[in-house]
C-alpha positions as CSV (number, residue, x, y, z in Angstrom):
1,M,0.0,0.0,0.0
2,N,1.4,3.4,-1.0
3,I,2.2,6.0,1.6
4,E,-0.1,9.0,1.1
5,Y,0.2,11.1,4.2
6,A,2.8,11.9,6.9
7,I,1.5,12.4,10.4
8,I,3.6,14.8,12.4
9,V,3.2,14.2,16.2
10,K,4.3,16.9,18.5
11,N,3.8,18.0,22.1
12,K,3.3,21.3,23.7
13,T,6.4,23.0,25.1
14,R,6.6,23.8,28.8
15,L,6.0,27.5,27.9
16,E,2.9,26.7,25.9
17,S,1.5,24.7,28.7
18,L,2.0,27.5,31.1
19,I,0.5,30.1,28.7
20,E,-2.6,27.9,28.5
21,R,-2.8,27.8,32.2
22,F,-2.2,31.5,32.9
23,N,-3.7,32.9,29.7
24,T,-0.8,35.2,28.6
25,K,3.0,34.9,28.1
26,A,3.5,37.7,30.6
27,Q,1.6,35.9,33.3
28,A,3.5,32.7,32.5
29,K,6.8,34.6,32.8
30,F,5.8,36.1,36.1
31,Y,4.9,32.6,37.4
32,I,8.2,31.0,36.3
33,E,10.3,33.8,37.8
34,R,8.3,34.0,41.0
35,S,8.9,30.2,41.4
36,G,12.6,30.7,41.0
37,G,12.7,29.3,37.5
38,N,14.7,30.6,34.5
39,Y,12.3,32.1,32.0
40,H,15.0,32.4,29.4
41,D,15.5,28.6,29.4
42,Y,11.7,28.1,28.9
43,F,11.7,30.7,26.1
44,E,14.8,29.4,24.4
45,E,13.4,25.8,24.4
46,H,10.1,27.0,23.0
47,E,11.7,29.0,20.2
48,T,14.2,26.3,19.2
49,F,11.4,23.7,19.1
50,H,9.1,25.8,16.9
51,L,11.9,26.7,14.5
52,A,12.7,23.0,14.1
53,L,9.0,22.2,13.6
54,Q,8.6,24.9,11.0
55,N,11.7,23.7,9.1
56,L,10.4,20.1,9.3
57,Q,7.0,21.1,7.9
58,T,8.5,23.1,5.1
59,K,10.9,20.4,4.0
60,L,8.2,17.7,4.3
61,S,5.8,19.7,2.1
62,K,8.2,19.1,-0.8
63,I,8.0,15.3,-0.4
64,I,4.5,14.4,0.8
65,K,1.2,15.8,2.2
66,H,1.2,16.0,5.9
67,K,-0.9,17.0,9.0
68,T,0.2,17.8,12.5
69,V,-1.4,16.1,15.5
70,E,-0.9,17.0,19.2
71,R,0.1,14.3,21.6
72,H,-3.1,14.4,23.6
73,F,-5.1,13.4,20.5
74,I,-3.0,10.3,19.8
75,P,-4.9,7.8,21.9
76,S,-8.0,8.4,19.8
77,Y,-6.3,9.1,16.5
78,I,-6.8,6.4,13.8
79,F,-3.6,5.7,12.0
80,S,-3.6,4.1,8.5
81,E,-1.2,1.9,6.6
82,K,-1.1,4.8,4.2
83,N,0.7,6.9,6.8
84,V,4.2,7.4,7.9
85,V,4.6,8.9,11.4
86,I,7.1,11.6,12.2
87,V,7.6,12.3,15.9
88,I,9.4,15.5,16.8
89,G,10.1,16.0,20.4
90,Q,11.6,14.1,23.4
91,D,12.2,10.4,23.6
92,G,9.1,9.9,25.7
93,L,6.9,11.2,22.9
94,V,8.2,8.3,20.7
95,A,7.1,5.8,23.4
96,N,3.7,7.4,23.8
97,T,3.1,7.5,20.1
98,A,4.3,3.9,19.3
99,K,1.6,2.4,21.4
100,Y,-1.1,3.7,19.1
101,A,0.6,3.6,15.7
102,N,-0.3,0.0,15.0
103,G,3.1,-1.0,13.8
104,I,3.4,1.6,11.0
105,P,6.8,3.2,10.5
106,I,7.9,5.9,12.9
107,I,10.7,8.4,12.1
108,A,11.8,10.1,15.3
109,V,13.4,13.6,15.0
110,N,15.4,15.4,17.7
111,P,14.4,19.1,17.5
112,D,17.1,20.2,20.0
113,E,20.2,18.1,20.1
114,K,21.8,20.4,22.7
115,R,19.0,19.8,25.1
116,Y,17.7,16.2,24.5
117,D,19.8,13.0,24.7
118,G,17.8,11.4,21.9
119,V,18.2,7.8,22.7
120,L,15.2,7.1,20.5
121,L,15.7,10.0,18.2
122,P,18.2,9.0,15.4
123,Y,17.3,11.9,13.1
124,N,17.5,15.6,13.1
125,I,16.1,18.5,10.9
126,N,18.9,18.1,8.5
127,N,18.7,14.3,7.7
128,F,15.1,13.2,8.3
129,E,14.1,13.7,4.6
130,A,16.1,10.7,3.4
131,A,14.3,8.5,5.9
132,V,10.9,9.7,4.7
133,Q,11.8,9.0,1.1
134,S,13.1,5.5,2.0
135,V,9.7,4.7,3.7
136,I,7.8,6.0,0.7
137,N,10.0,3.8,-1.6
138,K,9.6,0.9,0.8
139,D,13.3,0.5,1.1
140,F,14.0,1.4,4.7
141,K,15.9,-0.1,7.6
142,Y,14.1,-0.5,10.9
143,K,14.1,-2.1,14.3
144,T,11.2,-3.8,15.9
145,V,10.4,-3.0,19.6
146,A,8.3,-5.4,21.7
147,F,5.6,-4.0,24.0
148,A,4.6,-5.1,27.5
149,E,0.9,-5.7,27.8
150,V,-1.4,-6.0,30.8
151,K,-4.8,-7.6,30.5
152,L,-7.6,-7.4,33.0
153,Q,-10.2,-10.1,33.4
154,D,-12.9,-7.8,32.1
155,G,-11.1,-7.5,28.7
156,Q,-9.4,-4.1,29.2
157,T,-5.8,-3.9,28.0
158,L,-2.9,-1.4,28.2
159,L,0.4,-1.5,26.2
160,A,3.7,-0.1,27.4
161,F,6.7,0.8,25.2
162,N,9.0,1.4,28.2
163,D,7.3,0.2,31.4
164,L,4.1,-0.5,33.3
165,F,3.5,0.5,36.9
166,I,1.0,-1.4,39.0
167,G,0.1,-0.2,42.5
168,S,-1.5,2.6,44.5
169,A,-1.9,6.0,42.9
170,T,-1.0,7.6,46.3
171,H,1.9,7.3,48.6
172,V,0.5,4.4,50.7
173,S,1.2,0.7,50.5
174,S,0.1,-1.2,47.5
175,R,-1.7,-4.4,48.6
176,Y,-2.1,-7.3,46.2
177,S,-1.4,-11.0,45.7
178,I,1.3,-11.9,43.1
179,T,1.7,-15.2,41.2
180,F,4.9,-16.0,39.3
181,K,6.1,-19.5,38.2
182,K,3.3,-21.2,40.1
183,Q,4.2,-19.5,43.4
184,T,1.8,-17.0,45.0
185,E,2.4,-14.5,47.8
186,E,0.6,-11.6,49.5
187,H,2.4,-8.3,49.1
188,S,2.6,-4.9,50.7
189,S,5.0,-2.7,48.6
190,S,5.4,0.6,46.8
191,G,4.1,-1.1,43.6
192,I,5.6,-3.1,40.7
193,I,7.5,-1.9,37.7
194,I,7.5,-4.1,34.6
195,S,10.1,-2.9,32.0
196,T,10.8,-3.7,28.4
197,K,14.3,-3.6,26.9
198,A,13.6,-0.1,25.6
199,G,12.7,1.1,29.0
200,S,15.4,-0.7,31.0
201,T,17.6,2.5,31.0
202,G,14.8,4.5,32.5
203,W,12.7,3.9,35.6
204,L,14.0,0.4,36.0
205,S,17.6,1.5,36.1
206,S,16.8,3.8,39.1
207,V,15.6,0.6,41.0
208,F,19.0,-1.0,40.3
209,N,20.8,2.2,41.4
210,M,19.0,2.2,44.7
211,A,19.5,-1.5,45.3
212,Y,23.2,-1.5,44.6
213,G,23.7,1.8,46.4
214,I,22.3,0.4,49.6
215,A,24.2,-2.9,49.2
216,G,27.3,-0.9,48.6
217,I,27.2,0.6,52.1
218,F,27.8,-2.9,53.5
219,D,29.9,-4.3,50.7
220,K,32.3,-1.7,49.3
221,K,33.1,-4.0,46.4
222,Q,29.6,-3.8,45.0
223,K,29.5,-2.2,41.5
224,I,26.2,-1.0,40.0
225,K,25.2,-3.2,37.1
226,Q,22.4,-1.9,34.8
227,P,19.8,-4.3,33.5
228,D,20.5,-6.0,30.2
229,L,17.3,-7.3,28.6
230,K,16.7,-9.2,25.4
231,E,14.2,-7.9,22.9
232,N,11.7,-10.7,23.7
233,E,11.7,-10.4,27.5
234,L,10.5,-8.2,30.2
235,L,11.8,-7.7,33.7
236,F,9.6,-7.0,36.7
237,A,10.8,-5.5,40.0
238,V,8.8,-5.1,43.2
239,R,9.6,-1.7,44.8
240,E,10.3,-1.7,48.6
241,P,8.6,-5.0,49.5
242,F,7.6,-5.1,53.2
243,K,7.8,-8.3,55.2
244,S,5.2,-8.9,57.9
245,K,2.9,-11.6,59.3
246,R,0.6,-11.1,56.3
247,S,3.1,-10.1,53.5
248,Q,6.0,-11.9,52.0
249,I,9.0,-10.9,49.9
250,S,10.3,-14.0,48.1
251,I,8.9,-12.9,44.7
252,N,10.8,-9.6,44.2
253,A,12.0,-9.7,40.6
254,G,11.9,-11.9,37.5
255,F,12.0,-12.2,33.8
256,L,8.8,-12.5,31.7
257,N,8.7,-14.0,28.2
258,N,6.3,-15.9,26.0
259,S,6.3,-18.7,28.6
260,N,6.3,-16.8,31.9
261,K,3.6,-14.3,32.8
262,L,2.9,-12.4,35.9
263,V,-0.6,-12.5,37.6
264,I,-1.5,-9.8,40.1
265,E,-4.8,-9.6,42.0
266,S,-5.6,-6.2,43.7
267,Q,-6.5,-6.0,47.3
268,M,-6.8,-2.2,47.3
269,P,-10.3,-0.9,47.9
270,A,-9.5,2.3,46.1
271,N,-6.8,4.2,44.2
272,G,-5.3,1.1,42.6
273,V,-4.0,1.9,39.2
274,I,-2.0,0.5,36.3
275,F,-0.4,3.1,34.0
276,S,2.2,2.9,31.3
277,D,5.3,4.9,30.2
278,G,5.0,7.4,33.0
279,I,1.7,8.8,31.8
280,E,-0.5,8.7,34.8
281,T,-3.5,9.9,32.8
282,D,-3.2,6.8,30.6
283,F,-4.3,4.2,33.2
284,L,-6.6,1.4,34.1
285,Q,-8.3,1.2,37.5
286,F,-7.0,-1.7,39.6
287,N,-9.1,-2.0,42.7
288,S,-10.2,-5.0,44.9
289,G,-11.0,-8.1,42.8
290,A,-9.3,-6.9,39.6
291,I,-6.9,-9.5,38.2
292,A,-4.1,-8.4,35.9
293,T,-2.0,-10.7,33.7
294,V,1.2,-9.2,32.4
295,G,3.4,-10.4,29.6
296,L,4.8,-9.7,26.1
297,S,2.4,-8.4,23.6
298,S,2.0,-9.7,20.1
299,K,2.0,-6.1,18.9
300,T,5.3,-4.3,18.1
301,A,6.5,-0.9,17.1
302,T,8.5,-0.2,13.9
303,L,11.2,2.4,14.4
304,V,13.0,3.6,11.2
305,I,16.8,3.8,11.7
306,P,19.6,5.1,9.5
307,L,20.8,2.9,6.6
């Protein structure tokens, strides 16, 4: 099927979000400076992004028709096999978009290489055109990224490009039963993180930093090792498990693949949630009686990479 449209996905800058909140740029500036922030940094980030976006749109117009979609519309946007997706923004925007793109090619553009690390952003304003043309010509190089998926017993599902969080939405103990490899325990913890390979350098890595940091107080020879996952596996970690007469701690981490899944039953009367990729507004309720099964999804993301 021929590519007919490019869909540019963007997010609001920090300054734009504040202007929406306070109605004017002057009021946003006053708020930033009163809070001890650096307005110039907000302004520079905003101007750099919009210059990059304008350049991208201008160059893209010479290749293919396109439309621009804001990030908050992505969950309800219907992508087509006739589309190529161009994400311009931070790495997190790639993760958020990939969940809804249904496997169609994604070209990720870094609009500000001085500001963003761009782990998932292999292109910039000066070289993205060749990638677009290669997708149109159906002669492009790509990597496939596996999703984590959680399914509730009522049929609701949620995908994660980087990670899932299961637990309480507030800073209280998350109560649940957990089943892994035919073993079941009652838990009281700060919740569970389930990470993909793509997300293993993010939230999951902070869990490793904490664990090795504490262990290093007692064993000076301890060296921090970051997780190294395969493409077709997930790693779950229980945050701050608490041992008591009612709660156990034997199931604290493990690998999930096509054979192993994780089953969690909520024991939280309220405020139980499951959210993905750090977006707390993209969530499933997970209160008493809800049962979640977590594993690899059959769906994947297609990220275009340089030839």
